[in-house]
All heavy atoms as a GROMACS GRO file, in nm:
protein
  467
    1MET      N    1  -1.122   0.295  -0.443
    1MET     CA    2  -1.059   0.168  -0.418
    1MET      C    3  -1.028   0.159  -0.269
    1MET      O    4  -0.986   0.255  -0.207
    1MET     CB    5  -0.931   0.155  -0.497
    1MET     CG    6  -0.950   0.153  -0.645
    1MET     SD    7  -0.792   0.129  -0.721
    1MET     CE    8  -0.826  -0.024  -0.801
    2ARG      N    9  -1.044   0.044  -0.216
    2ARG     CA   10  -1.019   0.025  -0.074
    2ARG      C   11  -0.875  -0.011  -0.044
    2ARG      O   12  -0.821   0.025   0.057
    2ARG     CB   13  -1.110  -0.084  -0.020
    2ARG     CG   14  -1.255  -0.042  -0.021
    2ARG     CD   15  -1.341  -0.147   0.038
    2ARG     NE   16  -1.480  -0.103   0.034
    2ARG     CZ   17  -1.581  -0.180   0.041
    2ARG    NH1   18  -1.565  -0.309   0.051
    2ARG    NH2   19  -1.704  -0.132   0.037
    3ASN      N   20  -0.812  -0.086  -0.132
    3ASN     CA   21  -0.676  -0.132  -0.108
    3ASN      C   22  -0.579  -0.049  -0.191
    3ASN      O   23  -0.548  -0.082  -0.303
    3ASN     CB   24  -0.662  -0.281  -0.142
    3ASN     CG   25  -0.527  -0.334  -0.104
    3ASN    OD1   26  -0.442  -0.262  -0.053
    3ASN    ND2   27  -0.506  -0.462  -0.129
    4ASN      N   28  -0.530   0.059  -0.133
    4ASN     CA   29  -0.441   0.147  -0.206
    4ASN      C   30  -0.302   0.088  -0.222
    4ASN      O   31  -0.227   0.128  -0.311
    4ASN     CB   32  -0.432   0.283  -0.138
    4ASN     CG   33  -0.561   0.360  -0.150
    4ASN    OD1   34  -0.636   0.338  -0.244
    4ASN    ND2   35  -0.589   0.445  -0.055
    5GLU      N   36  -0.262  -0.004  -0.134
    5GLU     CA   37  -0.130  -0.064  -0.144
    5GLU      C   38  -0.115  -0.144  -0.273
    5GLU      O   39  -0.005  -0.160  -0.324
    5GLU     CB   40  -0.103  -0.154  -0.024
    5GLU     CG   41  -0.094  -0.078   0.107
    5GLU     CD   42  -0.075  -0.169   0.225
    5GLU    OE1   43  -0.045  -0.288   0.205
    5GLU    OE2   44  -0.090  -0.121   0.338
    6GLU      N   45  -0.224  -0.196  -0.324
    6GLU     CA   46  -0.221  -0.275  -0.446
    6GLU      C   47  -0.174  -0.190  -0.564
    6GLU      O   48  -0.110  -0.241  -0.656
    6GLU     CB   49  -0.361  -0.328  -0.475
    6GLU     CG   50  -0.373  -0.412  -0.599
    6GLU     CD   51  -0.515  -0.460  -0.618
    6GLU    OE1   52  -0.574  -0.512  -0.523
    6GLU    OE2   53  -0.566  -0.443  -0.730
    7ASN      N   54  -0.201  -0.061  -0.562
    7ASN     CA   55  -0.169   0.027  -0.673
    7ASN      C   56  -0.058   0.125  -0.637
    7ASN      O   57  -0.050   0.232  -0.695
    7ASN     CB   58  -0.294   0.104  -0.716
    7ASN     CG   59  -0.399   0.010  -0.770
    7ASN    OD1   60  -0.368  -0.081  -0.842
    7ASN    ND2   61  -0.522   0.030  -0.731
    8ALA      N   62   0.026   0.089  -0.540
    8ALA     CA   63   0.132   0.179  -0.498
    8ALA      C   64   0.241   0.185  -0.604
    8ALA      O   65   0.297   0.085  -0.645
    8ALA     CB   66   0.189   0.133  -0.364
    9ALA      N   67   0.269   0.304  -0.650
    9ALA     CA   68   0.378   0.327  -0.745
    9ALA      C   69   0.420   0.473  -0.731
    9ALA      O   70   0.340   0.560  -0.698
    9ALA     CB   71   0.332   0.299  -0.887
   10ARG      N   72   0.545   0.496  -0.757
   10ARG     CA   73   0.595   0.634  -0.751
   10ARG      C   74   0.544   0.710  -0.873
   10ARG      O   75   0.536   0.656  -0.984
   10ARG     CB   76   0.746   0.634  -0.749
   10ARG     CG   77   0.804   0.577  -0.624
   10ARG     CD   78   0.953   0.588  -0.617
   10ARG     NE   79   1.012   0.644  -0.737
   10ARG     CZ   80   1.137   0.630  -0.773
   10ARG    NH1   81   1.218   0.559  -0.701
   10ARG    NH2   82   1.184   0.685  -0.884
   11LEU      N   83   0.510   0.836  -0.852
   11LEU     CA   84   0.459   0.919  -0.961
   11LEU      C   85   0.560   0.928  -1.075
   11LEU      O   86   0.524   0.922  -1.193
   11LEU     CB   87   0.424   1.058  -0.910
   11LEU     CG   88   0.367   1.154  -1.013
   11LEU    CD1   89   0.241   1.098  -1.076
   11LEU    CD2   90   0.340   1.288  -0.950
   12GLU      N   91   0.687   0.938  -1.040
   12GLU     CA   92   0.791   0.946  -1.142
   12GLU      C   93   0.789   0.823  -1.233
   12GLU      O   94   0.801   0.835  -1.356
   12GLU     CB   95   0.928   0.957  -1.074
   12GLU     CG   96   1.044   0.966  -1.169
   12GLU     CD   97   1.177   0.976  -1.096
   12GLU    OE1   98   1.178   1.004  -0.975
   12GLU    OE2   99   1.279   0.954  -1.162
   13ASP      N  100   0.771   0.705  -1.173
   13ASP     CA  101   0.765   0.582  -1.252
   13ASP      C  102   0.640   0.580  -1.341
   13ASP      O  103   0.645   0.535  -1.455
   13ASP     CB  104   0.765   0.459  -1.162
   13ASP     CG  105   0.895   0.446  -1.084
   13ASP    OD1  106   0.998   0.498  -1.132
   13ASP    OD2  107   0.893   0.382  -0.977
   14LEU      N  108   0.529   0.627  -1.286
   14LEU     CA  109   0.406   0.628  -1.365
   14LEU      C  110   0.415   0.722  -1.484
   14LEU      O  111   0.360   0.694  -1.591
   14LEU     CB  112   0.288   0.670  -1.276
   14LEU     CG  113   0.247   0.571  -1.168
   14LEU    CD1  114   0.140   0.632  -1.080
   14LEU    CD2  115   0.200   0.442  -1.228
   15MET      N  116   0.482   0.834  -1.466
   15MET     CA  117   0.491   0.931  -1.574
   15MET      C  118   0.580   0.883  -1.689
   15MET      O  119   0.569   0.932  -1.801
   15MET     CB  120   0.543   1.065  -1.520
   15MET     CG  121   0.451   1.129  -1.418
   15MET     SD  122   0.284   1.155  -1.478
   15MET     CE  123   0.310   1.283  -1.597
   16LYS      N  124   0.667   0.788  -1.663
   16LYS     CA  125   0.757   0.736  -1.766
   16LYS      C  126   0.693   0.621  -1.845
   16LYS      O  127   0.740   0.586  -1.952
   16LYS     CB  128   0.887   0.686  -1.703
   16LYS     CG  129   0.972   0.797  -1.647
   16LYS     CD  130   1.097   0.742  -1.583
   16LYS     CE  131   1.179   0.852  -1.520
   16LYS     NZ  132   1.298   0.799  -1.451
   17MET      N  133   0.588   0.564  -1.791
   17MET     CA  134   0.522   0.449  -1.855
   17MET      C  135   0.429   0.496  -1.966
   17MET      O  136   0.362   0.598  -1.952
   17MET     CB  137   0.439   0.372  -1.752
   17MET     CG  138   0.518   0.309  -1.641
   17MET     SD  139   0.619   0.173  -1.696
   17MET     CE  140   0.493   0.058  -1.745
   18PRO      N  141   0.423   0.421  -2.076
   18PRO     CA  142   0.324   0.455  -2.179
   18PRO      C  143   0.184   0.422  -2.128
   18PRO      O  144   0.168   0.337  -2.040
   18PRO     CB  145   0.362   0.364  -2.296
   18PRO     CG  146   0.435   0.251  -2.235
   18PRO     CD  147   0.503   0.305  -2.112
   19PRO      N  148   0.083   0.490  -2.179
   19PRO     CA  149  -0.054   0.460  -2.134
   19PRO      C  150  -0.092   0.316  -2.171
   19PRO      O  151  -0.041   0.260  -2.267
   19PRO     CB  152  -0.140   0.559  -2.209
   19PRO     CG  153  -0.053   0.629  -2.305
   19PRO     CD  154   0.088   0.594  -2.278
   20MET      N  155  -0.180   0.258  -2.089
   20MET     CA  156  -0.221   0.121  -2.119
   20MET      C  157  -0.314   0.119  -2.240
   20MET      O  158  -0.383   0.218  -2.269
   20MET     CB  159  -0.287   0.056  -1.998
   20MET     CG  160  -0.424   0.104  -1.964
   20MET     SD  161  -0.505   0.006  -1.837
   20MET     CE  162  -0.411   0.049  -1.694
   21THR      N  163  -0.312   0.008  -2.309
   21THR     CA  164  -0.396  -0.007  -2.426
   21THR      C  165  -0.540  -0.038  -2.381
   21THR      O  166  -0.562  -0.082  -2.268
   21THR     CB  167  -0.346  -0.122  -2.515
   21THR    OG1  168  -0.362  -0.245  -2.444
   21THR    CG2  169  -0.200  -0.102  -2.554
   22PRO      N  170  -0.635  -0.017  -2.468
   22PRO     CA  171  -0.773  -0.054  -2.434
   22PRO      C  172  -0.786  -0.203  -2.399
   22PRO      O  173  -0.864  -0.239  -2.312
   22PRO     CB  174  -0.852  -0.020  -2.560
   22PRO     CG  175  -0.773   0.087  -2.627
   22PRO     CD  176  -0.629   0.054  -2.596
   23GLN      N  177  -0.707  -0.287  -2.463
   23GLN     CA  178  -0.713  -0.430  -2.433
   23GLN      C  179  -0.662  -0.458  -2.292
   23GLN      O  180  -0.720  -0.541  -2.220
   23GLN     CB  181  -0.629  -0.510  -2.535
   23GLN     CG  182  -0.684  -0.507  -2.675
   23GLN     CD  183  -0.647  -0.380  -2.753
   23GLN    OE1  184  -0.566  -0.300  -2.709
   23GLN    NE2  185  -0.711  -0.362  -2.867
   24GLN      N  186  -0.555  -0.391  -2.252
   24GLN     CA  187  -0.503  -0.409  -2.116
   24GLN      C  188  -0.605  -0.362  -2.013
   24GLN      O  189  -0.627  -0.428  -1.911
   24GLN     CB  190  -0.372  -0.331  -2.097
   24GLN     CG  191  -0.255  -0.387  -2.173
   24GLN     CD  192  -0.136  -0.295  -2.169
   24GLN    OE1  193  -0.149  -0.172  -2.177
   24GLN    NE2  194  -0.017  -0.354  -2.157
   25HIS      N  195  -0.666  -0.249  -2.039
   25HIS     CA  196  -0.767  -0.196  -1.948
   25HIS      C  197  -0.885  -0.292  -1.936
   25HIS      O  198  -0.935  -0.319  -1.826
   25HIS     CB  199  -0.814  -0.059  -1.995
   25HIS     CG  200  -0.912   0.004  -1.903
   25HIS    ND1  201  -1.047  -0.005  -1.924
   25HIS    CD2  202  -0.896   0.074  -1.788
   25HIS    CE1  203  -1.110   0.058  -1.826
   25HIS    NE2  204  -1.021   0.107  -1.743
   26ALA      N  205  -0.929  -0.345  -2.049
   26ALA     CA  206  -1.042  -0.437  -2.048
   26ALA      C  207  -1.009  -0.563  -1.968
   26ALA      O  208  -1.094  -0.613  -1.892
   26ALA     CB  209  -1.080  -0.475  -2.192
   27GLU      N  210  -0.888  -0.615  -1.981
   27GLU     CA  211  -0.848  -0.734  -1.907
   27GLU      C  212  -0.846  -0.708  -1.757
   27GLU      O  213  -0.894  -0.789  -1.678
   27GLU     CB  214  -0.710  -0.782  -1.954
   27GLU     CG  215  -0.665  -0.908  -1.886
   27GLU     CD  216  -0.755  -1.028  -1.913
   27GLU    OE1  217  -0.817  -1.035  -2.020
   27GLU    OE2  218  -0.764  -1.115  -1.824
   28ILE      N  219  -0.794  -0.593  -1.717
   28ILE     CA  220  -0.793  -0.556  -1.574
   28ILE      C  221  -0.935  -0.547  -1.521
   28ILE      O  222  -0.966  -0.597  -1.413
   28ILE     CB  223  -0.717  -0.424  -1.554
   28ILE    CG1  224  -0.568  -0.446  -1.579
   28ILE    CG2  225  -0.741  -0.367  -1.416
   28ILE    CD1  226  -0.487  -0.318  -1.587
   29MET      N  227  -1.022  -0.483  -1.597
   29MET     CA  228  -1.161  -0.467  -1.552
   29MET      C  229  -1.232  -0.602  -1.545
   29MET      O  230  -1.309  -0.627  -1.452
   29MET     CB  231  -1.237  -0.371  -1.645
   29MET     CG  232  -1.185  -0.228  -1.641
   29MET     SD  233  -1.172  -0.160  -1.473
   29MET     CE  234  -1.343  -0.153  -1.428
   30ARG      N  235  -1.206  -0.692  -1.641
   30ARG     CA  236  -1.265  -0.826  -1.636
   30ARG      C  237  -1.223  -0.900  -1.510
   30ARG      O  238  -1.305  -0.962  -1.443
   30ARG     CB  239  -1.227  -0.906  -1.759
   30ARG     CG  240  -1.314  -0.880  -1.880
   30ARG     CD  241  -1.292  -0.984  -1.989
   30ARG     NE  242  -1.161  -0.971  -2.049
   30ARG     CZ  243  -1.133  -0.893  -2.152
   30ARG    NH1  244  -1.228  -0.820  -2.206
   30ARG    NH2  245  -1.011  -0.888  -2.202
   31LYS      N  246  -1.095  -0.891  -1.474
   31LYS     CA  247  -1.046  -0.959  -1.354
   31LYS      C  248  -1.112  -0.901  -1.229
   31LYS      O  249  -1.148  -0.975  -1.137
   31LYS     CB  250  -0.894  -0.946  -1.343
   31LYS     CG  251  -0.820  -1.031  -1.442
   31LYS     CD  252  -0.669  -1.015  -1.428
   31LYS     CE  253  -0.595  -1.098  -1.529
   31LYS     NZ  254  -0.449  -1.080  -1.519
   32ARG      N  255  -1.127  -0.769  -1.224
   32ARG     CA  256  -1.192  -0.706  -1.108
   32ARG      C  257  -1.338  -0.751  -1.096
   32ARG      O  258  -1.388  -0.779  -0.987
   32ARG     CB  259  -1.187  -0.554  -1.121
   32ARG     CG  260  -1.053  -0.496  -1.093
   32ARG     CD  261  -1.059  -0.346  -1.097
   32ARG     NE  262  -0.927  -0.290  -1.078
   32ARG     CZ  263  -0.898  -0.162  -1.090
   32ARG    NH1  264  -0.993  -0.074  -1.120
   32ARG    NH2  265  -0.776  -0.119  -1.071
   33ILE      N  266  -1.407  -0.757  -1.210
   33ILE     CA  267  -1.548  -0.796  -1.209
   33ILE      C  268  -1.562  -0.941  -1.165
   33ILE      O  269  -1.649  -0.974  -1.083
   33ILE     CB  270  -1.611  -0.773  -1.348
   33ILE    CG1  271  -1.623  -0.622  -1.372
   33ILE    CG2  272  -1.747  -0.841  -1.358
   33ILE    CD1  273  -1.657  -0.586  -1.516
   34VAL      N  274  -1.476  -1.030  -1.215
   34VAL     CA  275  -1.482  -1.171  -1.175
   34VAL      C  276  -1.458  -1.184  -1.025
   34VAL      O  277  -1.529  -1.256  -0.955
   34VAL     CB  278  -1.379  -1.254  -1.256
   34VAL    CG1  279  -1.359  -1.391  -1.195
   34VAL    CG2  280  -1.424  -1.267  -1.400
   35GLY      N  281  -1.360  -1.112  -0.974
   35GLY     CA  282  -1.331  -1.117  -0.831
   35GLY      C  283  -1.447  -1.063  -0.748
   35GLY      O  284  -1.483  -1.121  -0.645
   36ARG      N  285  -1.506  -0.953  -0.792
   36ARG     CA  286  -1.619  -0.896  -0.719
   36ARG      C  287  -1.738  -0.990  -0.719
   36ARG      O  288  -1.804  -1.010  -0.617
   36ARG     CB  289  -1.658  -0.761  -0.780
   36ARG     CG  290  -1.767  -0.691  -0.699
   36ARG     CD  291  -1.796  -0.551  -0.748
   36ARG     NE  292  -1.843  -0.553  -0.885
   36ARG     CZ  293  -1.786  -0.486  -0.985
   36ARG    NH1  294  -1.679  -0.414  -0.966
   36ARG    NH2  295  -1.837  -0.492  -1.107
   37HIS      N  296  -1.765  -1.054  -0.831
   37HIS     CA  297  -1.877  -1.150  -0.838
   37HIS      C  298  -1.852  -1.269  -0.747
   37HIS      O  299  -1.945  -1.318  -0.682
   37HIS     CB  300  -1.899  -1.196  -0.981
   37HIS     CG  301  -1.964  -1.092  -1.067
   37HIS    ND1  302  -1.994  -1.113  -1.198
   37HIS    CD2  303  -2.004  -0.966  -1.040
   37HIS    CE1  304  -2.051  -1.004  -1.249
   37HIS    NE2  305  -2.055  -0.914  -1.154
   38ALA      N  306  -1.727  -1.317  -0.740
   38ALA     CA  307  -1.695  -1.430  -0.653
   38ALA      C  308  -1.718  -1.392  -0.507
   38ALA      O  309  -1.774  -1.470  -0.429
   38ALA     CB  310  -1.551  -1.474  -0.675
   39LEU      N  311  -1.677  -1.272  -0.468
   39LEU     CA  312  -1.699  -1.226  -0.330
   39LEU      C  313  -1.848  -1.211  -0.300
   39LEU      O  314  -1.894  -1.250  -0.192
   39LEU     CB  315  -1.628  -1.093  -0.306
   39LEU     CG  316  -1.477  -1.098  -0.296
   39LEU    CD1  317  -1.420  -0.958  -0.291
   39LEU    CD2  318  -1.435  -1.178  -0.175
   40GLU      N  319  -1.922  -1.155  -0.394
   40GLU     CA  320  -2.066  -1.137  -0.373
   40GLU      C  321  -2.136  -1.273  -0.361
   40GLU      O  322  -2.224  -1.290  -0.276
   40GLU     CB  323  -2.127  -1.057  -0.487
   40GLU     CG  324  -2.086  -0.912  -0.487
   40GLU     CD  325  -2.132  -0.836  -0.609
   40GLU    OE1  326  -2.189  -0.899  -0.701
   40GLU    OE2  327  -2.109  -0.714  -0.614
   41GLU      N  328  -2.098  -1.368  -0.444
   41GLU     CA  329  -2.159  -1.500  -0.438
   41GLU      C  330  -2.126  -1.569  -0.306
   41GLU      O  331  -2.214  -1.629  -0.243
   41GLU     CB  332  -2.111  -1.586  -0.554
   41GLU     CG  333  -2.177  -1.723  -0.556
   41GLU     CD  334  -2.133  -1.807  -0.674
   41GLU    OE1  335  -2.088  -1.750  -0.774
   41GLU    OE2  336  -2.146  -1.930  -0.665
   42ALA      N  337  -2.001  -1.559  -0.262
   42ALA     CA  338  -1.962  -1.620  -0.134
   42ALA      C  339  -2.039  -1.556  -0.019
   42ALA      O  340  -2.086  -1.625   0.072
   42ALA     CB  341  -1.812  -1.606  -0.114
   43ARG      N  342  -2.054  -1.423  -0.023
   43ARG     CA  343  -2.128  -1.354   0.082
   43ARG      C  344  -2.275  -1.399   0.083
   43ARG      O  345  -2.333  -1.425   0.188
   43ARG     CB  346  -2.120  -1.203   0.060
   43ARG     CG  347  -2.190  -1.124   0.171
   43ARG     CD  348  -2.208  -0.978   0.136
   43ARG     NE  349  -2.294  -0.969   0.019
   43ARG     CZ  350  -2.275  -0.887  -0.081
   43ARG    NH1  351  -2.172  -0.806  -0.083
   43ARG    NH2  352  -2.359  -0.884  -0.183
   44ASP      N  353  -2.334  -1.409  -0.036
   44ASP     CA  354  -2.474  -1.450  -0.045
   44ASP      C  355  -2.492  -1.594   0.003
   44ASP      O  356  -2.587  -1.625   0.074
   44ASP     CB  357  -2.525  -1.437  -0.188
   44ASP     CG  358  -2.536  -1.291  -0.232
   44ASP    OD1  359  -2.532  -1.202  -0.145
   44ASP    OD2  360  -2.546  -1.268  -0.354
   45ARG      N  361  -2.400  -1.683  -0.036
   45ARG     CA  362  -2.409  -1.823   0.008
   45ARG      C  363  -2.397  -1.830   0.160
   45ARG      O  364  -2.468  -1.904   0.225
   45ARG     CB  365  -2.302  -1.907  -0.058
   45ARG     CG  366  -2.325  -1.932  -0.207
   45ARG     CD  367  -2.220  -2.020  -0.269
   45ARG     NE  368  -2.213  -2.152  -0.207
   45ARG     CZ  369  -2.294  -2.254  -0.236
   45ARG    NH1  370  -2.388  -2.238  -0.326
   45ARG    NH2  371  -2.280  -2.369  -0.176
   46ARG      N  372  -2.307  -1.753   0.216
   46ARG     CA  373  -2.288  -1.753   0.362
   46ARG      C  374  -2.415  -1.699   0.430
   46ARG      O  375  -2.460  -1.752   0.531
   46ARG     CB  376  -2.167  -1.668   0.397
   46ARG     CG  377  -2.144  -1.654   0.544
   46ARG     CD  378  -2.030  -1.737   0.588
   46ARG     NE  379  -2.017  -1.727   0.731
   46ARG     CZ  380  -1.908  -1.753   0.795
   46ARG    NH1  381  -1.803  -1.789   0.728
   46ARG    NH2  382  -1.904  -1.744   0.924
   47HIS      N  383  -2.469  -1.592   0.374
   47HIS     CA  384  -2.590  -1.531   0.431
   47HIS      C  385  -2.708  -1.628   0.428
   47HIS      O  386  -2.788  -1.633   0.521
   47HIS     CB  387  -2.623  -1.403   0.356
   47HIS     CG  388  -2.744  -1.333   0.406
   47HIS    ND1  389  -2.746  -1.267   0.527
   47HIS    CD2  390  -2.869  -1.320   0.354
   47HIS    CE1  391  -2.867  -1.218   0.547
   47HIS    NE2  392  -2.943  -1.248   0.442
   48LEU      N  393  -2.719  -1.706   0.322
   48LEU     CA  394  -2.829  -1.801   0.308
   48LEU      C  395  -2.804  -1.932   0.383
   48LEU      O  396  -2.891  -2.017   0.388
   48LEU     CB  397  -2.853  -1.831   0.160
   48LEU     CG  398  -2.905  -1.714   0.077
   48LEU    CD1  399  -2.907  -1.751  -0.070
   48LEU    CD2  400  -3.043  -1.672   0.124
   49GLY      N  401  -2.683  -1.949   0.436
   49GLY     CA  402  -2.652  -2.070   0.510
   49GLY      C  403  -2.616  -2.188   0.423
   49GLY      O  404  -2.619  -2.302   0.468
   50LEU      N  405  -2.581  -2.162   0.298
   50LEU     CA  406  -2.549  -2.271   0.206
   50LEU      C  407  -2.409  -2.327   0.229
   50LEU      O  408  -2.378  -2.436   0.184
   50LEU     CB  409  -2.563  -2.224   0.061
   50LEU     CG  410  -2.702  -2.180   0.020
   50LEU    CD1  411  -2.701  -2.124  -0.121
   50LEU    CD2  412  -2.801  -2.294   0.032
   51ASP      N  413  -2.324  -2.253   0.298
   51ASP     CA  414  -2.187  -2.297   0.321
   51ASP      C  415  -2.163  -2.337   0.466
   51ASP      O  416  -2.050  -2.338   0.512
   51ASP     CB  417  -2.089  -2.186   0.282
   51ASP     CG  418  -2.077  -2.170   0.132
   51ASP    OD1  419  -2.112  -2.265   0.061
   51ASP    OD2  420  -2.031  -2.064   0.088
   52ASP      N  421  -2.267  -2.373   0.538
   52ASP     CA  422  -2.250  -2.409   0.679
   52ASP      C  423  -2.158  -2.529   0.698
   52ASP      O  424  -2.086  -2.537   0.797
   52ASP     CB  425  -2.386  -2.438   0.744
   52ASP     CG  426  -2.464  -2.309   0.768
   52ASP    OD1  427  -2.401  -2.201   0.767
   52ASP    OD2  428  -2.585  -2.318   0.786
   53GLU      N  429  -2.160  -2.622   0.603
   53GLU     CA  430  -2.072  -2.738   0.617
   53GLU      C  431  -1.925  -2.699   0.596
   53GLU      O  432  -1.837  -2.764   0.648
   53GLU     CB  433  -2.112  -2.850   0.521
   53GLU     CG  434  -2.100  -2.816   0.372
   53GLU     CD  435  -2.220  -2.742   0.316
   53GLU    OE1  436  -2.316  -2.717   0.391
   53GLU    OE2  437  -2.216  -2.707   0.198
   54LEU      N  438  -1.900  -2.592   0.521
   54LEU     CA  439  -1.763  -2.546   0.500
   54LEU      C  440  -1.717  -2.450   0.609
   54LEU      O  441  -1.600  -2.447   0.642
   54LEU     CB  442  -1.752  -2.475   0.364
   54LEU     CG  443  -1.778  -2.560   0.241
   54LEU    CD1  444  -1.774  -2.474   0.115
   54LEU    CD2  445  -1.676  -2.671   0.230
   55PHE      N  446  -1.811  -2.374   0.663
   55PHE     CA  447  -1.778  -2.273   0.765
   55PHE      C  448  -1.870  -2.292   0.887
   55PHE      O  449  -1.961  -2.212   0.909
   55PHE     CB  450  -1.797  -2.131   0.709
   55PHE     CG  451  -1.715  -2.104   0.588
   55PHE    CD1  452  -1.772  -2.101   0.463
   55PHE    CD2  453  -1.579  -2.080   0.599
   55PHE    CE1  454  -1.696  -2.075   0.350
   55PHE    CE2  455  -1.503  -2.053   0.487
   55PHE     CZ  456  -1.561  -2.051   0.363
   56PRO      N  457  -1.848  -2.394   0.967
   56PRO     CA  458  -1.936  -2.414   1.083
   56PRO      C  459  -1.917  -2.305   1.186
   56PRO      O  460  -1.811  -2.246   1.200
   56PRO     CB  461  -1.890  -2.549   1.138
   56PRO     CG  462  -1.752  -2.568   1.087
   56PRO     CD  463  -1.742  -2.492   0.958
   57GLY      N  464  -2.025  -2.278   1.258
   57GLY     CA  465  -2.018  -2.184   1.370
   57GLY      C  466  -2.032  -2.047   1.325
   57GLY      O  467  -2.018  -1.947   1.367
   0.00000   0.00000   0.00000
């Protein structure tokens, strides 16, 4: 992971928490995938010049 601040928590707090359910894990992974796809699409559009009217110069 590149952004470690996003997941900053004290070890003591983590050890007291119950493990996440498979449903919680799946939801987190879905959100990450959606975000990654949005970034990839934006990068590709910028690379192809499709967003020149939104990002001139």
